[in-house]
Every structure is written in structure tokens, then in C-alpha cells.
ROVOSE-45703 format. One line per field, with one value per atom (N, C-alpha, C): residue number from 1; atom name; x, y, z. Coordinates in nm, 3 decimals. Example, Ala and Ser with C-alpha at 12.3 -4.5 7.8 and 13.67 -1.06 7.14 Angstrom:
2
pos <- c(1:1:1:2:2:2);
site <- c(N:CA:C:N:CA:C);
X <- c(1.319:1.230:1.320:1.285:1.367:1.290);
Y <- c(-0.569:-0.450:-0.330:-0.225:-0.106:0.003);
Z <- c(0.780:0.780:0.780:0.708:0.714:0.787);
! end
This chain:
233
pos <- c(1:1:1:2:2:2:3:3:3:4:4:4:5:5:5:6:6:6:7:7:7:8:8:8:9:9:9:10:10:10:11:11:11:12:12:12:13:13:13:14:14:14:15:15:15:16:16:16:17:17:17:18:18:18:19:19:19:20:20:20:21:21:21:22:22:22:23:23:23:24:24:24:25:25:25:26:26:26:27:27:27:28:28:28:29:29:29:30:30:30:31:31:31:32:32:32:33:33:33:34:34:34:35:35:35:36:36:36:37:37:37:38:38:38:39:39:39:40:40:40:41:41:41:42:42:42:43:43:43:44:44:44:45:45:45:46:46:46:47:47:47:48:48:48:49:49:49:50:50:50:51:51:51:52:52:52:53:53:53:54:54:54:55:55:55:56:56:56:57:57:57:58:58:58:59:59:59:60:60:60:61:61:61:62:62:62:63:63:63:64:64:64:65:65:65:66:66:66:67:67:67:68:68:68:69:69:69:70:70:70:71:71:71:72:72:72:73:73:73:74:74:74:75:75:75:76:76:76:77:77:77:78:78:78:79:79:79:80:80:80:81:81:81:82:82:82:83:83:83:84:84:84:85:85:85:86:86:86:87:87:87:88:88:88:89:89:89:90:90:90:91:91:91:92:92:92:93:93:93:94:94:94:95:95:95:96:96:96:97:97:97:98:98:98:99:99:99:100:100:100:101:101:101:102:102:102:103:103:103:104:104:104:105:105:105:106:106:106:107:107:107:108:108:108:109:109:109:110:110:110:111:111:111:112:112:112:113:113:113:114:114:114:115:115:115:116:116:116:117:117:117:118:118:118:119:119:119:120:120:120:121:121:121:122:122:122:123:123:123:124:124:124:125:125:125:126:126:126:127:127:127:128:128:128:129:129:129:130:130:130:131:131:131:132:132:132:133:133:133:134:134:134:135:135:135:136:136:136:137:137:137:138:138:138:139:139:139:140:140:140:141:141:141:142:142:142:143:143:143:144:144:144:145:145:145:146:146:146:147:147:147:148:148:148:149:149:149:150:150:150:151:151:151:152:152:152:153:153:153:154:154:154:155:155:155:156:156:156:157:157:157:158:158:158:159:159:159:160:160:160:161:161:161:162:162:162:163:163:163:164:164:164:165:165:165:166:166:166:167:167:167:168:168:168:169:169:169:170:170:170:171:171:171:172:172:172:173:173:173:174:174:174:175:175:175:176:176:176:177:177:177:178:178:178:179:179:179:180:180:180:181:181:181:182:182:182:183:183:183:184:184:184:185:185:185:186:186:186:187:187:187:188:188:188:189:189:189:190:190:190:191:191:191:192:192:192:193:193:193:194:194:194:195:195:195:196:196:196:197:197:197:198:198:198:199:199:199:200:200:200:201:201:201:202:202:202:203:203:203:204:204:204:205:205:205:206:206:206:207:207:207:208:208:208:209:209:209:210:210:210:211:211:211:212:212:212:213:213:213:214:214:214:215:215:215:216:216:216:217:217:217:218:218:218:219:219:219:220:220:220:221:221:221:222:222:222:223:223:223:224:224:224:225:225:225:226:226:226:227:227:227:228:228:228:229:229:229:230:230:230:231:231:231:232:232:232:233:233:233);
site <- c(N:CA:C:N:CA:C:N:CA:C:N:CA:C:N:CA:C:N:CA:C:N:CA:C:N:CA:C:N:CA:C:N:CA:C:N:CA:C:N:CA:C:N:CA:C:N:CA:C:N:CA:C:N:CA:C:N:CA:C:N:CA:C:N:CA:C:N:CA:C:N:CA:C:N:CA:C:N:CA:C:N:CA:C:N:CA:C:N:CA:C:N:CA:C:N:CA:C:N:CA:C:N:CA:C:N:CA:C:N:CA:C:N:CA:C:N:CA:C:N:CA:C:N:CA:C:N:CA:C:N:CA:C:N:CA:C:N:CA:C:N:CA:C:N:CA:C:N:CA:C:N:CA:C:N:CA:C:N:CA:C:N:CA:C:N:CA:C:N:CA:C:N:CA:C:N:CA:C:N:CA:C:N:CA:C:N:CA:C:N:CA:C:N:CA:C:N:CA:C:N:CA:C:N:CA:C:N:CA:C:N:CA:C:N:CA:C:N:CA:C:N:CA:C:N:CA:C:N:CA:C:N:CA:C:N:CA:C:N:CA:C:N:CA:C:N:CA:C:N:CA:C:N:CA:C:N:CA:C:N:CA:C:N:CA:C:N:CA:C:N:CA:C:N:CA:C:N:CA:C:N:CA:C:N:CA:C:N:CA:C:N:CA:C:N:CA:C:N:CA:C:N:CA:C:N:CA:C:N:CA:C:N:CA:C:N:CA:C:N:CA:C:N:CA:C:N:CA:C:N:CA:C:N:CA:C:N:CA:C:N:CA:C:N:CA:C:N:CA:C:N:CA:C:N:CA:C:N:CA:C:N:CA:C:N:CA:C:N:CA:C:N:CA:C:N:CA:C:N:CA:C:N:CA:C:N:CA:C:N:CA:C:N:CA:C:N:CA:C:N:CA:C:N:CA:C:N:CA:C:N:CA:C:N:CA:C:N:CA:C:N:CA:C:N:CA:C:N:CA:C:N:CA:C:N:CA:C:N:CA:C:N:CA:C:N:CA:C:N:CA:C:N:CA:C:N:CA:C:N:CA:C:N:CA:C:N:CA:C:N:CA:C:N:CA:C:N:CA:C:N:CA:C:N:CA:C:N:CA:C:N:CA:C:N:CA:C:N:CA:C:N:CA:C:N:CA:C:N:CA:C:N:CA:C:N:CA:C:N:CA:C:N:CA:C:N:CA:C:N:CA:C:N:CA:C:N:CA:C:N:CA:C:N:CA:C:N:CA:C:N:CA:C:N:CA:C:N:CA:C:N:CA:C:N:CA:C:N:CA:C:N:CA:C:N:CA:C:N:CA:C:N:CA:C:N:CA:C:N:CA:C:N:CA:C:N:CA:C:N:CA:C:N:CA:C:N:CA:C:N:CA:C:N:CA:C:N:CA:C:N:CA:C:N:CA:C:N:CA:C:N:CA:C:N:CA:C:N:CA:C:N:CA:C:N:CA:C:N:CA:C:N:CA:C:N:CA:C:N:CA:C:N:CA:C:N:CA:C:N:CA:C:N:CA:C:N:CA:C:N:CA:C:N:CA:C:N:CA:C:N:CA:C:N:CA:C:N:CA:C:N:CA:C:N:CA:C:N:CA:C:N:CA:C:N:CA:C:N:CA:C:N:CA:C:N:CA:C:N:CA:C:N:CA:C:N:CA:C:N:CA:C:N:CA:C:N:CA:C:N:CA:C:N:CA:C:N:CA:C:N:CA:C:N:CA:C:N:CA:C:N:CA:C:N:CA:C:N:CA:C:N:CA:C:N:CA:C:N:CA:C:N:CA:C:N:CA:C:N:CA:C:N:CA:C:N:CA:C:N:CA:C:N:CA:C);
X <- c(-4.046:-4.038:-3.937:-3.972:-3.882:-3.780:-3.656:-3.549:-3.518:-3.581:-3.565:-3.421:-3.361:-3.226:-3.128:-3.120:-3.028:-2.965:-2.842:-2.772:-2.757:-2.750:-2.723:-2.605:-2.522:-2.407:-2.408:-2.400:-2.389:-2.248:-2.178:-2.044:-2.052:-2.017:-2.033:-2.126:-2.075:-2.154:-2.192:-2.202:-2.249:-2.400:-2.458:-2.603:-2.685:-2.652:-2.728:-2.703:-2.577:-2.544:-2.619:-2.623:-2.694:-2.844:-2.900:-3.043:-3.073:-2.982:-3.002:-2.999:-2.909:-2.904:-3.037:-3.089:-3.217:-3.331:-3.330:-3.436:-3.432:-3.314:-3.299:-3.322:-3.326:-3.334:-3.452:-3.566:-3.686:-3.694:-3.599:-3.606:-3.508:-3.402:-3.299:-3.275:-3.231:-3.199:-3.089:-2.989:-2.874:-2.838:-2.818:-2.775:-2.644:-2.540:-2.406:-2.370:-2.283:-2.240:-2.090:-2.022:-1.879:-1.845:-1.737:-1.694:-1.559:-1.523:-1.393:-1.378:-1.490:-1.482:-1.545:-1.578:-1.638:-1.528:-1.568:-1.473:-1.514:-1.446:-1.323:-1.350:-1.248:-1.259:-1.210:-1.265:-1.222:-1.144:-1.022:-0.936:-0.899:-0.948:-0.924:-0.776:-0.695:-0.551:-0.477:-0.548:-0.488:-0.573:-0.533:-0.613:-0.628:-0.529:-0.537:-0.656:-0.695:-0.811:-0.939:-0.943:-1.059:-1.069:-0.955:-0.953:-0.996:-0.950:-0.987:-1.136:-1.191:-1.333:-1.417:-1.371:-1.442:-1.440:-1.326:-1.314:-1.412:-1.419:-1.511:-1.656:-1.688:-1.824:-1.864:-1.775:-1.803:-1.830:-1.753:-1.771:-1.906:-1.945:-2.073:-2.191:-2.181:-2.289:-2.300:-2.186:-2.185:-2.243:-2.208:-2.259:-2.410:-2.464:-2.608:-2.681:-2.603:-2.659:-2.746:-2.694:-2.768:-2.670:-2.670:-2.575:-2.593:-2.485:-2.488:-2.562:-2.678:-2.759:-2.762:-2.718:-2.716:-2.590:-2.513:-2.399:-2.434:-2.432:-2.472:-2.359:-2.292:-2.178:-2.223:-2.218:-2.269:-2.159:-2.036:-1.925:-1.912:-1.855:-1.838:-1.770:-1.708:-1.640:-1.668:-1.702:-1.725:-1.641:-1.634:-1.558:-1.502:-1.402:-1.340:-1.211:-1.129:-1.003:-0.910:-0.920:-0.831:-0.879:-0.999:-1.045:-1.195:-1.236:-1.376:-1.394:-1.515:-1.540:-1.496:-1.428:-1.373:-1.479:-1.472:-1.563:-1.501:-1.368:-1.300:-1.167:-1.103:-0.976:-0.867:-0.870:-0.764:-0.768:-0.878:-0.890:-0.847:-0.806:-0.766:-0.647:-0.658:-0.551:-0.524:-0.398:-0.365:-0.417:-0.402:-0.445:-0.594:-0.675:-0.819:-0.853:-0.789:-0.816:-0.781:-0.666:-0.623:-0.721:-0.761:-0.851:-0.989:-1.036:-1.167:-1.167:-1.059:-1.051:-1.033:-0.960:-0.939:-1.072:-1.152:-1.277:-1.388:-1.399:-1.512:-1.492:-1.368:-1.344:-1.250:-1.131:-1.034:-1.084:-1.135:-1.190:-1.301:-1.403:-1.509:-1.457:-1.353:-1.297:-1.239:-1.170:-1.114:-1.225:-1.333:-1.448:-1.505:-1.512:-1.558:-1.467:-1.338:-1.240:-1.261:-1.286:-1.291:-1.431:-1.534:-1.668:-1.760:-1.743:-1.833:-1.821:-1.704:-1.685:-1.764:-1.811:-1.888:-2.034:-2.079:-2.217:-2.233:-2.348:-2.368:-2.354:-2.317:-2.307:-2.442:-2.541:-2.675:-2.778:-2.887:-2.996:-2.974:-3.081:-3.072:-2.979:-2.899:-2.815:-2.785:-2.758:-2.742:-2.624:-2.555:-2.448:-2.479:-2.500:-2.541:-2.439:-2.391:-2.291:-2.352:-2.359:-2.415:-2.319:-2.369:-2.291:-2.348:-2.343:-2.398:-2.430:-2.539:-2.580:-2.473:-2.399:-2.295:-2.181:-2.180:-2.082:-2.118:-2.239:-2.282:-2.213:-2.140:-2.072:-2.173:-2.271:-2.371:-2.458:-2.481:-2.572:-2.502:-2.372:-2.295:-2.323:-2.401:-2.438:-2.382:-2.339:-2.297:-2.147:-2.072:-1.929:-1.893:-1.767:-1.723:-1.716:-1.676:-1.669:-1.588:-1.473:-1.391:-1.359:-1.303:-1.260:-1.373:-1.481:-1.595:-1.663:-1.685:-1.747:-1.664:-1.534:-1.446:-1.438:-1.432:-1.423:-1.551:-1.665:-1.792:-1.811:-1.760:-1.765:-1.679:-1.565:-1.479:-1.550:-1.618:-1.695:-1.799:-1.869:-1.971:-1.912:-1.795:-1.729:-1.688:-1.641:-1.604:-1.726:-1.837:-1.961:-2.005:-2.004:-2.045:-1.957:-1.827:-1.734:-1.752:-1.767:-1.785:-1.915:-2.017:-2.146:-2.132:-2.046:-2.025:-1.956:-1.853:-1.782:-1.872:-1.948:-2.034:-2.143:-2.191:-2.295:-2.244:-2.113:-2.055:-2.052:-2.042:-2.036:-2.174:-2.272:-2.410:-2.503:-2.578:-2.665:-2.779:-2.803:-2.910:-2.858:-2.731:-2.672:-2.706:-2.723:-2.749:-2.644:-2.569:-2.467:-2.496:-2.517:-2.553:-2.508:-2.510:-2.481:-2.613:-2.624:-2.751:-2.726:-2.794:-2.787:-2.892:-2.852:-2.947:-3.023:-2.990:-3.052:-2.986:-3.042:-2.986:-3.044:-2.956:-2.998:-2.944:-3.022:-2.981:-2.871:-2.747:-2.633:-2.514:-2.411:-2.292:-2.228:-2.237:-2.176:-2.239:-2.372:-2.440:-2.482:-2.471:-2.522:-2.475:-2.346:-2.302:-2.355:-2.411:-2.450:-2.599:-2.676:-2.820:-2.892:-2.897:-2.960:-3.112:-3.173:-3.318:-3.375:-3.484:-3.545:-3.511:-3.405:-3.370:-3.459:-3.480:-3.559:-3.468:-3.451:-3.364:-3.448:-3.411:-3.487:-3.406:-3.474:-3.406:-3.341:-3.237:-3.175:-3.274:-3.370:-3.468:-3.557:-3.603:-3.687:-3.607:-3.485:-3.400:-3.371:-3.343:-3.314:-3.434:-3.554:-3.674:-3.692:-3.665:-3.677:-3.571:-3.450:-3.340:-3.369:-3.410:-3.437:-3.554:-3.654:-3.769:-3.725:-3.635:-3.585:-3.503:-3.417:-3.333:-3.418:-3.524:-3.610:-3.683:-3.706:-3.780:-3.692:-3.560:-3.468:-3.428:-3.392:-3.347:-3.230:-3.195:-3.077:-3.085:-3.205:-3.220:-3.170:-3.155:-3.112:-2.964:-2.893:-2.751:-2.672:-2.573:-2.490:-2.551:-2.659:-2.725:-2.691:-2.727:-2.711:-2.852:-2.905:-3.042:-3.044:-3.158:-3.170:-3.267:-3.290:-3.371:-3.519:-3.557:-3.695:-3.703:-3.588:-3.584:-3.566:-3.546:-3.529:-3.386:-3.371:-3.238:-3.169:-3.042:-2.964:-2.860:-2.824:-2.721:-2.582:-2.497:-2.360:-2.283);
Y <- c(-1.776:-1.719:-1.797:-1.836:-1.911:-1.818:-1.860:-1.783:-1.842:-1.791:-1.845:-1.828:-1.937:-1.936:-1.861:-1.906:-1.846:-1.955:-1.932:-2.027:-1.969:-2.059:-2.022:-2.106:-2.047:-2.118:-2.105:-2.220:-2.222:-2.268:-2.188:-2.225:-2.255:-2.380:-2.427:-2.547:-2.664:-2.786:-2.847:-2.761:-2.808:-2.825:-2.837:-2.863:-2.754:-2.628:-2.519:-2.513:-2.530:-2.526:-2.631:-2.753:-2.860:-2.831:-2.778:-2.746:-2.632:-2.537:-2.426:-2.476:-2.568:-2.627:-2.692:-2.771:-2.838:-2.738:-2.631:-2.530:-2.456:-2.438:-2.360:-2.442:-2.573:-2.660:-2.627:-2.597:-2.572:-2.427:-2.345:-2.203:-2.159:-2.237:-2.199:-2.308:-2.266:-2.361:-2.455:-2.401:-2.478:-2.434:-2.530:-2.500:-2.573:-2.497:-2.552:-2.545:-2.636:-2.638:-2.662:-2.584:-2.598:-2.593:-2.661:-2.661:-2.729:-2.765:-2.827:-2.964:-3.037:-3.173:-3.188:-3.077:-3.085:-3.104:-3.123:-3.134:-3.035:-2.922:-2.885:-2.845:-2.855:-2.821:-2.679:-2.618:-2.483:-2.493:-2.439:-2.437:-2.292:-2.236:-2.096:-2.064:-2.166:-2.145:-2.147:-2.175:-2.185:-2.106:-1.981:-1.896:-1.955:-2.032:-2.091:-2.187:-2.250:-2.339:-2.260:-2.139:-2.053:-2.002:-1.963:-1.918:-2.030:-2.152:-2.266:-2.296:-2.283:-2.308:-2.203:-2.079:-1.974:-2.000:-2.045:-2.079:-2.192:-2.292:-2.405:-2.356:-2.268:-2.216:-2.142:-2.059:-1.984:-2.080:-2.188:-2.286:-2.357:-2.389:-2.458:-2.368:-2.242:-2.147:-2.128:-2.123:-2.109:-2.234:-2.349:-2.475:-2.483:-2.435:-2.439:-2.323:-2.231:-2.108:-2.038:-2.031:-1.971:-1.891:-1.758:-1.675:-1.687:-1.666:-1.673:-1.552:-1.574:-1.465:-1.465:-1.576:-1.582:-1.652:-1.582:-1.640:-1.639:-1.756:-1.768:-1.838:-1.764:-1.818:-1.859:-1.990:-2.044:-2.112:-2.077:-2.135:-2.062:-2.130:-2.066:-2.158:-2.099:-2.176:-2.113:-2.196:-2.149:-2.227:-2.359:-2.441:-2.563:-2.622:-2.741:-2.774:-2.860:-2.902:-2.785:-2.673:-2.560:-2.475:-2.501:-2.425:-2.402:-2.340:-2.310:-2.160:-2.107:-1.964:-1.925:-1.812:-1.770:-1.707:-1.737:-1.675:-1.551:-1.541:-1.425:-1.404:-1.290:-1.256:-1.359:-1.418:-1.512:-1.639:-1.661:-1.780:-1.757:-1.635:-1.607:-1.693:-1.753:-1.836:-1.795:-1.770:-1.726:-1.820:-1.950:-2.048:-2.039:-2.025:-2.013:-1.884:-1.773:-1.645:-1.649:-1.704:-1.712:-1.795:-1.910:-1.997:-1.934:-1.866:-1.801:-1.693:-1.614:-1.510:-1.570:-1.681:-1.745:-1.790:-1.861:-1.918:-1.815:-1.727:-1.636:-1.502:-1.466:-1.335:-1.341:-1.397:-1.400:-1.485:-1.603:-1.690:-1.622:-1.569:-1.498:-1.379:-1.309:-1.197:-1.246:-1.360:-1.416:-1.466:-1.514:-1.553:-1.430:-1.318:-1.194:-1.158:-1.168:-1.133:-1.212:-1.343:-1.429:-1.458:-1.446:-1.485:-1.368:-1.255:-1.143:-1.099:-1.117:-1.078:-1.169:-1.284:-1.375:-1.331:-1.247:-1.198:-1.105:-1.105:-1.023:-0.874:-0.802:-0.656:-0.588:-0.663:-0.609:-0.703:-0.645:-0.724:-0.758:-0.798:-0.830:-0.948:-0.937:-1.048:-1.023:-1.131:-1.118:-1.201:-1.145:-1.216:-1.204:-1.317:-1.319:-1.397:-1.338:-1.401:-1.424:-1.550:-1.579:-1.528:-1.441:-1.383:-1.430:-1.348:-1.384:-1.258:-1.261:-1.144:-1.104:-1.202:-1.169:-1.090:-1.078:-0.994:-0.847:-0.816:-0.677:-0.611:-0.504:-0.433:-0.363:-0.298:-0.225:-0.318:-0.439:-0.532:-0.617:-0.598:-0.679:-0.637:-0.719:-0.688:-0.788:-0.905:-1.012:-1.031:-0.981:-1.001:-1.144:-1.182:-1.316:-1.340:-1.462:-1.504:-1.405:-1.366:-1.262:-1.291:-1.409:-1.441:-1.448:-1.516:-1.531:-1.398:-1.321:-1.188:-1.099:-1.096:-1.007:-1.050:-1.180:-1.229:-1.201:-1.217:-1.188:-1.037:-0.957:-0.812:-0.773:-0.841:-0.816:-0.856:-0.969:-1.011:-0.906:-0.854:-0.752:-0.629:-0.587:-0.472:-0.504:-0.625:-0.666:-0.666:-0.716:-0.719:-0.578:-0.489:-0.351:-0.285:-0.304:-0.243:-0.301:-0.433:-0.496:-0.453:-0.426:-0.384:-0.251:-0.164:-0.034:-0.051:-0.134:-0.158:-0.230:-0.328:-0.404:-0.317:-0.218:-0.128:-0.043:-0.015:0.059:-0.028:-0.157:-0.252:-0.284:-0.294:-0.325:-0.263:-0.164:-0.092:-0.178:-0.293:-0.382:-0.496:-0.489:-0.593:-0.571:-0.680:-0.677:-0.761:-0.699:-0.769:-0.743:-0.848:-0.826:-0.939:-0.911:-1.010:-1.053:-1.182:-1.234:-1.325:-1.295:-1.378:-1.489:-1.616:-1.725:-1.769:-1.711:-1.757:-1.884:-1.945:-2.069:-2.189:-2.263:-2.377:-2.505:-2.610:-2.740:-2.797:-2.768:-2.811:-2.836:-2.906:-2.929:-2.800:-2.692:-2.566:-2.510:-2.516:-2.453:-2.551:-2.681:-2.781:-2.761:-2.738:-2.724:-2.599:-2.505:-2.377:-2.349:-2.450:-2.434:-2.451:-2.346:-2.351:-2.362:-2.418:-2.425:-2.284:-2.266:-2.134:-2.062:-2.106:-2.045:-2.102:-2.024:-2.068:-2.146:-2.276:-2.362:-2.426:-2.397:-2.450:-2.555:-2.644:-2.744:-2.676:-2.737:-2.678:-2.653:-2.743:-2.727:-2.605:-2.589:-2.473:-2.345:-2.345:-2.227:-2.190:-2.289:-2.263:-2.199:-2.247:-2.190:-2.045:-2.014:-1.876:-1.786:-1.836:-1.758:-1.725:-1.825:-1.803:-1.707:-1.717:-1.627:-1.482:-1.460:-1.325:-1.276:-1.362:-1.324:-1.282:-1.356:-1.325:-1.192:-1.153:-1.029:-0.905:-0.923:-0.810:-0.772:-0.645:-0.600:-0.503:-0.434:-0.348:-0.237:-0.199:-0.095:-0.144:-0.275:-0.333:-0.366:-0.337:-0.374:-0.306:-0.377:-0.323:-0.332:-0.408:-0.418:-0.548:-0.552:-0.668:-0.702:-0.817:-0.854:-0.992:-1.027:-1.162:-1.245:-1.367:-1.463:-1.426:-1.321:-1.271:-1.147:-1.104:-0.986:-0.857:-0.866:-0.746:-0.696:-0.565:-0.505:-0.505:-0.545:-0.552:-0.440:-0.393:-0.289:-0.348:-0.269:-0.315:-0.327);
Z <- c(-1.297:-1.431:-1.514:-1.633:-1.719:-1.783:-1.786:-1.847:-1.984:-2.091:-2.225:-2.271:-2.319:-2.371:-2.282:-2.160:-2.064:-1.979:-1.937:-1.851:-1.711:-1.613:-1.475:-1.428:-1.345:-1.289:-1.138:-1.069:-0.923:-0.888:-0.811:-0.765:-0.615:-0.582:-0.445:-0.448:-0.415:-0.429:-0.294:-0.193:-0.063:-0.064:0.054:0.065:-0.004:0.022:-0.040:-0.190:-0.230:-0.372:-0.452:-0.401:-0.470:-0.479:-0.372:-0.372:-0.469:-0.481:-0.575:-0.719:-0.748:-0.883:-0.916:-0.823:-0.846:-0.865:-0.787:-0.794:-0.927:-0.984:-1.106:-1.234:-1.222:-1.340:-1.430:-1.372:-1.453:-1.503:-1.462:-1.496:-1.605:-1.626:-1.721:-1.825:-1.941:-2.048:-2.003:-1.937:-1.891:-1.752:-1.662:-1.525:-1.500:-1.476:-1.454:-1.307:-1.264:-1.124:-1.117:-1.035:-1.016:-0.868:-0.831:-0.693:-0.680:-0.559:-0.534:-0.600:-0.612:-0.665:-0.803:-0.867:-1.001:-1.106:-1.229:-1.340:-1.449:-1.463:-1.392:-1.247:-1.166:-1.024:-0.998:-0.896:-0.855:-0.724:-0.726:-0.609:-0.582:-0.473:-0.443:-0.420:-0.397:-0.379:-0.512:-0.620:-0.752:-0.852:-0.878:-0.966:-1.106:-1.151:-1.284:-1.295:-1.184:-1.187:-1.205:-1.151:-1.165:-1.308:-1.364:-1.503:-1.598:-1.571:-1.655:-1.644:-1.522:-1.501:-1.573:-1.576:-1.647:-1.797:-1.847:-1.989:-2.024:-1.936:-1.958:-1.957:-1.863:-1.853:-1.981:-2.030:-2.153:-2.269:-2.276:-2.383:-2.371:-2.247:-2.226:-2.263:-2.228:-2.261:-2.412:-2.479:-2.624:-2.689:-2.637:-2.690:-2.676:-2.565:-2.540:-2.606:-2.664:-2.723:-2.620:-2.497:-2.385:-2.301:-2.315:-2.240:-2.089:-2.018:-1.872:-1.817:-1.758:-1.703:-1.550:-1.490:-1.344:-1.297:-1.214:-1.144:-0.996:-0.933:-0.793:-0.717:-0.633:-0.558:-0.418:-0.393:-0.267:-0.186:-0.212:-0.136:-0.002:0.096:0.226:0.326:0.426:0.531:0.666:0.764:0.901:1.001:0.984:1.079:1.008:1.067:1.008:1.080:1.018:1.081:1.117:1.043:1.071:1.188:1.238:1.354:1.360:1.468:1.495:1.513:1.498:1.523:1.664:1.673:1.801:1.890:2.019:2.116:2.179:2.172:2.230:2.158:2.183:2.119:2.149:2.268:2.306:2.221:2.149:2.066:1.920:1.886:1.749:1.707:1.588:1.534:1.390:1.354:1.218:1.110:1.132:1.031:1.000:1.105:1.086:1.014:1.054:0.990:0.842:0.809:0.669:0.587:0.641:0.566:0.550:0.653:0.644:0.537:0.533:0.430:0.292:0.283:0.154:0.093:0.171:0.119:0.110:0.208:0.215:0.144:0.115:0.052:-0.067:-0.050:-0.160:-0.275:-0.245:-0.350:-0.429:-0.361:-0.432:-0.513:-0.462:-0.538:-0.670:-0.667:-0.790:-0.883:-0.825:-0.908:-0.978:-0.908:-0.971:-1.089:-1.067:-1.170:-1.298:-1.284:-1.402:-1.455:-1.369:-1.413:-1.445:-1.380:-1.409:-1.554:-1.612:-1.753:-1.848:-1.798:-1.882:-1.893:-1.801:-1.807:-1.927:-1.993:-2.113:-2.086:-2.188:-2.181:-2.199:-2.243:-2.263:-2.203:-2.155:-2.100:-1.954:-1.885:-1.742:-1.716:-1.613:-1.568:-1.420:-1.347:-1.202:-1.152:-1.054:-0.984:-0.835:-0.771:-0.631:-0.549:-0.442:-0.357:-0.219:-0.176:-0.045:0.063:0.147:0.254:0.387:0.489:0.620:0.697:0.768:0.845:0.947:0.998:1.096:1.033:0.901:0.834:0.838:0.883:0.894:1.014:0.991:1.099:1.189:1.128:1.206:1.290:1.243:1.310:1.416:1.433:1.527:1.671:1.741:1.879:1.980:1.931:2.021:2.027:1.928:1.925:1.889:1.908:1.874:1.724:1.689:1.549:1.466:1.516:1.452:1.307:1.281:1.146:1.046:1.083:0.992:0.967:1.074:1.060:0.967:0.992:0.915:0.769:0.744:0.607:0.529:0.594:0.527:0.507:0.601:0.582:0.462:0.448:0.332:0.203:0.206:0.089:0.053:0.153:0.126:0.057:0.102:0.039:-0.105:-0.128:-0.263:-0.355:-0.303:-0.382:-0.416:-0.317:-0.340:-0.446:-0.436:-0.530:-0.670:-0.679:-0.810:-0.876:-0.794:-0.850:-0.923:-0.874:-0.937:-1.072:-1.075:-1.201:-1.302:-1.254:-1.345:-1.404:-1.330:-1.379:-1.496:-1.495:-1.607:-1.732:-1.713:-1.824:-1.879:-1.789:-1.827:-1.724:-1.764:-1.671:-1.618:-1.680:-1.634:-1.547:-1.511:-1.427:-1.280:-1.208:-1.065:-0.995:-0.905:-0.827:-0.681:-0.603:-0.462:-0.372:-0.242:-0.138:-0.076:-0.046:0.007:0.127:0.235:0.356:0.344:0.340:0.320:0.445:0.560:0.683:0.732:0.834:0.889:0.815:0.751:0.669:0.731:0.725:0.779:0.690:0.726:0.645:0.737:0.688:0.771:0.819:0.741:0.780:0.907:0.916:1.030:1.140:1.114:1.209:1.353:1.379:1.518:1.587:1.510:1.566:1.552:1.513:1.493:1.626:1.704:1.835:1.821:1.925:1.926:1.927:1.856:1.848:1.720:1.651:1.523:1.414:1.311:1.197:1.104:1.132:1.052:0.941:0.816:0.702:0.628:0.560:0.479:0.360:0.301:0.182:0.070:0.050:-0.058:-0.034:0.090:0.123:0.109:0.161:0.154:0.009:-0.074:-0.215:-0.284:-0.254:-0.313:-0.274:-0.147:-0.100:-0.163:-0.172:-0.230:-0.376:-0.453:-0.595:-0.613:-0.529:-0.537:-0.515:-0.419:-0.393:-0.512:-0.564:-0.678:-0.796:-0.823:-0.937:-0.919:-0.795:-0.770:-0.777:-0.770:-0.771:-0.913:-0.931:-1.062:-1.046:-1.154:-1.152:-1.047:-1.009:-0.906:-0.770:-0.755:-0.629:-0.628:-0.736:-0.742:-0.631:-0.578:-0.472:-0.334:-0.320:-0.190:-0.118:0.010:0.096:0.144:0.103:0.137:0.200:0.260:0.316:0.233:0.279:0.203:0.197:0.270:0.261:0.173:0.121:0.036:0.113:0.245:0.327:0.319:0.309:0.298:0.434:0.435:0.559:0.562:0.681:0.692:0.667:0.606:0.583:0.715);
! end
């Protein structure tokens, strides 16, 4: 569906983020992208960078005469120099826990603070935050991955809470968490076991956008996957 005179913003310039930008190009008047290496850049350790990026976004939307109707946050952290997902309690490390919460929960919370206010007060608009099924408390059957699970569970709670506040601002707003599934990307590569449905970033982006387009304000505050199925918190 074409979004006449509307802007979309993707935050997160990894494999999924780049594919989402490409997928949205034909649907929106203006598609913006922000991340750690963009100009302006977003640094979750520096709130002023987030505020500056929001100011820049507002200016770009005004310049294009296309209000921001879609905010899609595709940032995330699972493994890196600060550590790997824990298999047991004895592997817990403060540095990994702090970084996981910074990227997966605190950063997105600050994005909510500065970017949700850019969405219009009238008419349909959507804010989608990529989460992870392992963040579901009810669905946790295998254990492990303490930091990542907890940080994504925190993100889910933030999304749910923000959806309530945003609905007071605009009854047609949709704010939700979305599990993208396993995507062929640096984030999931070490953990993409045989037998999993691993999709390319382009295929995943197409599925994600299709789900987003099918959802409306009645779905706000929900946790869904890339097939549109509702997931337990």
C-alpha cells in the first residue's frame, strides 16, 4: 500500500535495518535511516545525540512535507567483544548485562522519549520495535541467555507502557513489539542452527513490512511475530 505524503524512519543500520529501508522506499514519500554511523549519529550512551537526531528527523519530514507515520526501531545486541549469551548462571558478567540492557532496552526507551512525540496527533501512525521471542517470559522453556532474554523482556514492557500513553495522544496510533524471526545477519550467524527457518534480510524485511501494514490501532500494545501471530509476553 502506498503511503501518500508520509515519511518512515528506520533506526538501526544493520542487515535487517538496511533491508527494511530498501523495502519501504516504494511505499513512502521519504524514508530516513539513522544508526551509530549515520549523520547525525545515534549513541545510546549520549542522550543528546538522540535528541539531536530527533530534531533532524523533524526537519527532514517538514522539508519533505511528509509527516512521520512509521517509526521502525531495528537496533539490537546479542554478542560481541563484551561477551556472549550465557548458558548458565555461572557465566553471568556485569559488563555483558549492562551492554545488553543499554542497547536492547535503555536505548529504545530513550528513542521512545524523543521520537514518539514526532508522530502525528491525528491519523494512523505506527511505531514498531524489533524484539525477540526469547524475551517472552511465558514462552521460556530452555533457559539460558539471561542478559538478552531479560533485556528484551524489559523492551516488551516499555513498548506496552508506551502504547498506553501514545493512545492517549492519538487513538489511531499503533505501538508494538515484533519478533523478526531468525535472519541471516551477523547478530544471529553464530546461533543459526540447522533446522531453523533462517531467511535473508530482504525476505525478512518483506515479511515484516507486510505484517506492519496489516496491523492497526486495535493491535497497539501487542507482541507479534513476522507472520502476524500474537506472542505471549
